[in-house]
C-alpha positions in Angstrom: 0.0 -0.1 0.0 1.4 3.6 -1.0 1.3 6.6 1.0 -1.8 8.0 -1.3 -3.5 4.9 -0.4 -2.9 4.7 3.0 -4.2 8.4 3.1 -7.4 7.3 1.3 -8.1 4.5 3.9 -7.4 7.0 6.7 -10.0 9.5 5.3 -12.4 6.7 5.1 -12.1 5.2 8.0 -11.6 8.3 10.8 -14.3 6.9 13.4 -13.0 3.3 13.6 -9.5 4.4 14.2 -10.3 6.6 16.9 -12.5 4.0 18.2 -9.6 1.7 18.2 -7.1 3.8 19.7 -9.7 5.0 22.4 -10.3 1.4 23.4 -6.7 0.7 23.6 -6.4 3.8 26.0 -8.8 2.5 27.9 -7.4 -1.4 28.3 -4.3 0.4 29.4 -5.6 2.6 31.9 -7.7 -0.6 33.2 -4.6 -2.6 33.5 -2.7 0.4 35.2 -5.9 0.5 37.8 -5.4 -3.4 38.5 -1.9 -3.2 39.1 -2.2 -0.5 41.7 -5.1 -2.2 43.1 -2.9 -5.9 43.6 -0.3 -3.3 45.3 -2.9 -2.3 48.0 -3.9 -5.4 48.5 -0.5 -7.3 48.8 0.2 -5.3 52.5 -1.6 -4.2 55.1 1.1 -0.4 55.2 0.2 -0.3 51.2 -2.6 2.9 51.2 -3.8 4.3 48.0 -5.6 7.7 49.0 -7.8 10.0 46.7 -9.2 13.3 47.5 -12.0 12.0 48.7 -10.2 10.0 51.5 -10.7 11.3 55.1 -6.6 10.7 55.2 -6.2 12.7 52.4 -3.9 15.9 54.2 -6.2 18.6 54.4 -3.3 21.2 53.8 -2.2 19.2 50.7 -5.7 19.6 49.4 -5.7 23.3 49.5 -2.9 23.8 47.2 -4.1 24.7 43.2 -2.1 21.3 41.9 -3.0 18.7 44.4 -2.2 15.4 43.4 -5.1 13.2 42.6 -4.0 10.0 44.1 -1.2 9.5 46.7 0.5 6.0 47.1 1.3 5.6 50.8 3.5 3.1 52.4 3.6 3.1 56.0 1.1 4.6 58.9 -1.0 7.1 57.1 -2.4 8.8 60.3 0.6 10.9 60.3 -0.8 12.3 57.2 -3.3 14.7 59.3 -0.6 15.5 62.2 0.8 18.8 62.3 4.0 19.0 60.6 7.2 21.2 59.2 9.3 20.1 56.5 13.4 20.5 56.6 15.0 20.7 53.4 18.6 21.6 52.0 21.6 20.7 50.2 22.5 17.2 49.0 26.0 18.3 49.7 26.0 19.4 53.0 28.7 20.2 55.6 29.2 18.2 58.5 27.6 21.1 60.4 24.7 21.5 58.1 23.9 17.8 59.0 24.1 18.3 62.8 21.7 21.3 62.0 19.4 19.1 60.3 19.5 16.5 62.6 19.3 18.8 65.7 16.4 20.6 64.7 14.3 17.5 63.4 15.0 16.1 66.9 13.4 19.1 68.8 10.7 18.8 66.5 10.2 15.2 67.2 10.1 16.0 70.9 7.2 18.5 70.6 4.9 15.7 68.4 5.5 17.7 65.2 5.9 15.3 62.0 9.0 16.3 60.0 8.9 16.0 56.4 11.7 15.8 54.1 12.5 14.3 50.5 14.2 11.0 51.4 17.6 12.9 49.3 21.4 12.4 50.6 22.3 15.3 52.9 19.9 17.1 54.9 16.8 15.4 53.8 18.3 12.3 55.3 19.7 14.1 58.5 16.1 15.4 59.2 14.6 12.2 58.9 17.3 10.4 60.9 16.9 13.2 63.8 13.3 12.6 64.1 13.3 8.9 64.3 16.7 8.9 66.6 14.1 11.0 69.2 11.6 8.9 68.6 9.3 11.0 66.5 7.5 10.5 63.2 8.6 11.4 59.8 7.3 11.4 56.6 9.0 11.0 53.3 7.9 12.3 50.0 9.4 10.9 47.0 10.3 11.7 43.4 10.1 8.0 42.5 7.3 5.0 43.2 7.4 4.0 46.7 8.8 0.5 45.7 12.2 2.2 44.6 15.0 2.9 47.1 17.0 5.9 45.7 19.5 6.9 46.9 20.4 2.9 47.5 22.7 4.3 50.3 19.2 5.3 52.1 17.9 1.7 52.0 17.6 1.2 56.0 16.4 4.6 56.4 13.4 3.7 53.9 12.6 0.8 56.0 13.0 2.6 59.3 10.9 5.5 57.9 8.1 3.0 56.7 8.2 1.6 60.3 8.1 4.5 62.2 6.1 6.9 59.7 5.0 7.0 56.3 6.4 7.0 52.5 4.3 9.0 49.7 4.4 9.5 46.1 2.2 10.7 43.5 3.8 8.3 41.2 3.0 4.7 40.6 4.4 2.0 42.9 7.3 1.0 40.5 8.2 4.2 38.9 12.2 4.5 38.6 14.0 8.0 39.2 13.6 10.9 36.6 15.3 14.1 37.2 12.1 15.9 36.0 10.2 14.2 38.8 12.0 15.3 41.7 11.1 19.4 41.5 7.5 18.0 41.0 7.3 16.3 44.3 8.5 19.4 46.1 5.2 21.1 45.8 3.7 17.7 47.8 6.7 18.5 50.5 5.6 21.9 51.1 2.2 21.5 50.5 1.9 19.2 53.5 3.6 21.3 56.1 2.3 24.1 58.2 6.0 25.8 57.1 9.6 24.6 55.6 12.8 25.6 57.0 15.6 25.8 54.3 19.3 24.8 56.1 22.4 25.4 54.0 21.3 26.1 50.4 23.1 27.6 47.5 21.7 30.0 45.4 20.8 27.3 42.6 19.7 24.7 45.0 16.6 22.8 44.6 15.5 23.5 48.1 15.0 26.9 46.9 11.9 25.7 44.8 10.7 24.0 47.9 10.9 27.6 49.5 9.3 29.3 46.7 6.3 27.2 46.4 5.4 27.2 50.3 5.8 30.7 50.1 3.2 30.6 46.6 1.1 28.3 49.0 0.9 30.6 51.9 2.9 28.8 54.1 5.7 29.9 56.2 9.3 30.1 55.0 12.1 29.9 57.6 16.1 29.8 56.7 19.2 29.2 58.9 21.8 31.7 58.3 25.7 30.7 57.6 29.0 31.8 57.1 29.2 35.1 54.5 32.7 33.1 53.4 31.6 30.2 52.1 28.8 29.9 49.4 26.7 27.3 51.1 24.4 29.4 52.5 24.1 32.2 49.7 20.3 30.4 49.1 19.4 30.7 52.8 20.6 34.6 52.9 18.8 35.4 49.9 15.7 34.0 51.3 15.9 35.8 54.6 16.2 39.1 52.6 13.0 38.5 50.6 11.1 37.9 53.7 11.7 34.3 55.3 12.0 34.0 58.7 15.7 34.0 59.8 15.7 31.1 62.7 18.4 30.3 65.3 16.2 28.1 67.3 13.2 26.2 67.5 11.3 28.4 69.4 11.5 30.9 66.4 9.6 28.0 64.3 7.2 27.6 67.3 6.1 31.0 67.7 4.8 31.4 64.2 2.7 28.2 64.0 -1.1 28.6 64.3 -2.2 29.9 67.6 -4.0 26.6 68.9 -0.9 24.4 68.1 1.6 26.9 69.5 -0.7 27.0 72.8 -0.3 23.3 73.1 3.5 23.3 72.2 4.1 26.1 74.7 2.0 23.7 77.3 5.5 21.7 76.9 7.6 24.5 78.4 8.8 25.6 75.1 11.3 28.8 76.0 12.6 31.3 73.7 16.4 30.7 74.5 15.1 26.6 73.8 18.4 25.0 71.9 20.7 27.6 72.9 24.2 26.5 74.7 24.6 27.5 78.3 28.4 28.7 78.2 28.9 28.3 81.9 28.7 24.8 81.7 31.1 24.1 78.8 34.4 22.5 79.5 37.4 24.2 78.3 35.8 27.4 77.5 38.5 29.2 76.2 39.7 26.5 73.5 35.7 26.1 72.6 35.4 29.6 71.8 38.3 29.6 69.5 36.9 27.0 67.4 34.1 28.5 65.0 31.2 27.0 63.2 33.1 26.8 59.9 36.3 24.9 59.8 38.9 26.4 62.0 42.6 25.5 61.2 44.6 24.2 64.0 46.9 27.0 64.2 44.0 29.5 64.3 42.9 27.5 67.4 46.0 27.9 68.8 46.7 31.6 68.5 43.2 32.4 69.4 43.2 30.4 72.6 46.7 30.8 73.7 47.3 27.3 74.7 50.3 25.4 73.8 49.7 22.9 71.1 49.9 19.6 72.8 47.6 20.5 75.5 45.1 21.6 72.3 45.2 18.4 70.8 44.2 16.9 74.2 41.5 19.2 74.7 40.2 19.0 71.2 40.4 15.2 71.5 37.9 15.4 74.7 35.8 17.9 73.2 35.5 15.6 70.2 34.4 12.8 72.4 31.7 14.9 74.2 30.3 15.8 70.8 31.1 19.4 70.7 33.6 19.6 68.1 34.5 17.4 64.7 37.6 17.1 62.9 37.4 17.9 59.7 39.4 18.3 56.5 41.5 21.3 57.3 40.7 21.9 61.0 37.8 21.7 63.2 34.4 22.6 63.7 32.2 23.5 66.5 28.8 21.5 66.6 25.9 22.7 68.4 24.7 20.8 71.4 21.7 18.4 71.4 
């Protein structure tokens, strides 16, 4: 059959061809639905939630492009609990990871669900901090819930399912695709009362989440950092544009809805929470010489006025107490948990 004959045949059979195409799409859609229902029936903690479900998160339903369906793996009760998102760099510094871990642990201690994206870096540290404090955490995926990505988080995926929930708008077996990760960010911000950004460069994907949170009418929080490195430029830009500068957990709590804030304040939340009491710190002179950014050993010696051998001895003890950490190029001071 040549091109002309084919064109003539198409002109005479438009309805039958359209009908066949429609029928094939219907069959494919039905097969997809059957696969989804089979996945849900495979385990008690496999749940498919639509917008008509009482478990569909009310905050998420308020956003303009709310997902029509959510695939959930874990405890779906936390989908309707008060929550705050923590996001930041995948290539985070030691101090950034510690901050994410500590803020998440403190939120968990207040009964706040910690939301993040299960990525390497700040995301992973936030989930781990919440779990370590006995809290519940919600992981929003840019893949299907049956895909572990990144692979190094295999154990973390298991722990989140056991003590929280994994959520995705993608079919369970959807593999990693770069375009899906920015898309899932609207769900992270949409689920939360507010989003805390820790250590983000100017082109960080975390800034997408912060922008979406602002557009959705949610609170945006940002942790400031050193001006000498580019790791916090994105956070500084957010603060310039109206995000709240955060130093401790109380800075976040005071911006939450009044009823929730009253409940948290009844748990003795004070403005100085999470700040260090310098009177209780060991080797105060030496510790004051170590910054929250990498400080070379010769700088520590010069600033403290202590002999090198004693500096090394005291730094070792401070490291064992979790107050400082050895990093390439020197030491950094860590926040006390």
